[in-house]
C-alpha positions as CSV (number, residue, x, y, z in Angstrom):
1,X,137.7,97.4,-62.5
2,X,140.9,98.1,-64.4
3,X,142.9,101.4,-63.7
4,X,142.7,103.6,-66.3
5,X,146.5,104.5,-67.7
6,X,147.4,108.4,-67.6
7,X,149.7,107.7,-70.4
8,X,149.6,108.0,-74.1
9,X,152.2,105.1,-75.3
10,X,154.1,104.8,-78.7
11,X,154.5,106.5,-81.7
12,X,150.7,106.3,-82.9
13,X,149.5,108.1,-79.7
14,X,152.3,110.4,-79.1
15,X,151.9,111.6,-82.8
16,X,148.8,112.9,-82.0
17,X,149.5,115.4,-79.4
18,X,152.3,116.8,-81.6
19,X,150.8,120.7,-82.8
20,X,153.1,122.2,-85.6
21,X,154.2,126.0,-84.2
22,X,152.9,129.1,-85.4
23,X,153.6,132.7,-84.7
24,X,149.7,132.8,-83.1
25,X,150.6,130.4,-80.6
26,X,150.0,131.6,-77.1
27,X,152.7,129.8,-75.3
28,X,153.3,130.9,-71.6
29,X,156.4,130.4,-69.5
30,X,159.3,129.7,-72.0
31,X,161.2,133.2,-70.9
32,X,161.4,131.1,-67.5
33,X,163.2,128.0,-69.0
34,X,167.0,127.4,-70.1
35,X,167.5,128.0,-73.9
36,X,167.2,124.2,-75.0
37,X,170.0,124.9,-77.6
38,X,169.5,122.0,-80.3
39,X,165.7,121.2,-79.2
40,X,163.2,121.0,-81.5
41,X,160.0,120.0,-79.2
42,X,158.6,121.8,-76.2
43,X,156.4,119.5,-74.1
44,X,153.2,121.9,-72.8
45,X,150.1,121.6,-70.9
46,X,146.7,123.2,-71.9
47,X,146.4,126.4,-69.7
48,X,142.9,128.6,-69.7
49,X,142.2,130.8,-72.8
50,X,143.7,128.2,-75.0
51,X,147.2,129.0,-74.1
52,X,150.0,126.2,-73.8
53,X,152.2,126.5,-70.5
54,X,155.9,125.4,-71.4
55,X,157.4,122.5,-69.0
56,X,160.7,121.6,-70.8
57,X,162.4,121.2,-74.0
58,X,163.0,117.7,-75.5
59,X,165.5,116.8,-78.7
60,X,163.2,114.1,-79.6
61,X,159.7,113.1,-79.5
62,X,159.5,111.0,-75.7
63,X,158.5,107.4,-75.9
64,X,155.4,108.2,-73.5
65,X,153.2,111.4,-72.6
66,X,150.8,111.9,-70.2
67,X,147.2,112.6,-71.4
68,X,147.1,116.3,-70.6
69,X,150.8,117.0,-72.2
70,X,151.4,118.3,-75.9
71,X,154.6,118.6,-77.6
72,X,155.1,121.9,-80.0
73,X,157.0,120.9,-82.9
74,X,159.9,123.3,-83.9
75,X,161.0,120.9,-86.7
76,X,160.0,122.5,-89.5
77,X,159.9,126.1,-88.9
78,X,161.5,128.1,-91.3
79,X,163.2,130.9,-88.7
């Protein structure tokens, strides 16, 4: 039985897990992280009650993500 790969790899798979930032998103744990100056993506996992739990700031989308991870994009956010 082949072992299941826990990662999403490549741009096509990773881009399916990118969520555009909106003011109504419930993002937790951001205040406990460093500022992330110059970063456009926030690496998160899905929490309870449709909340995202922040893990790390990223300047560019990573080459691979765990299947449980999401990126929140601030790239085209006006302010």
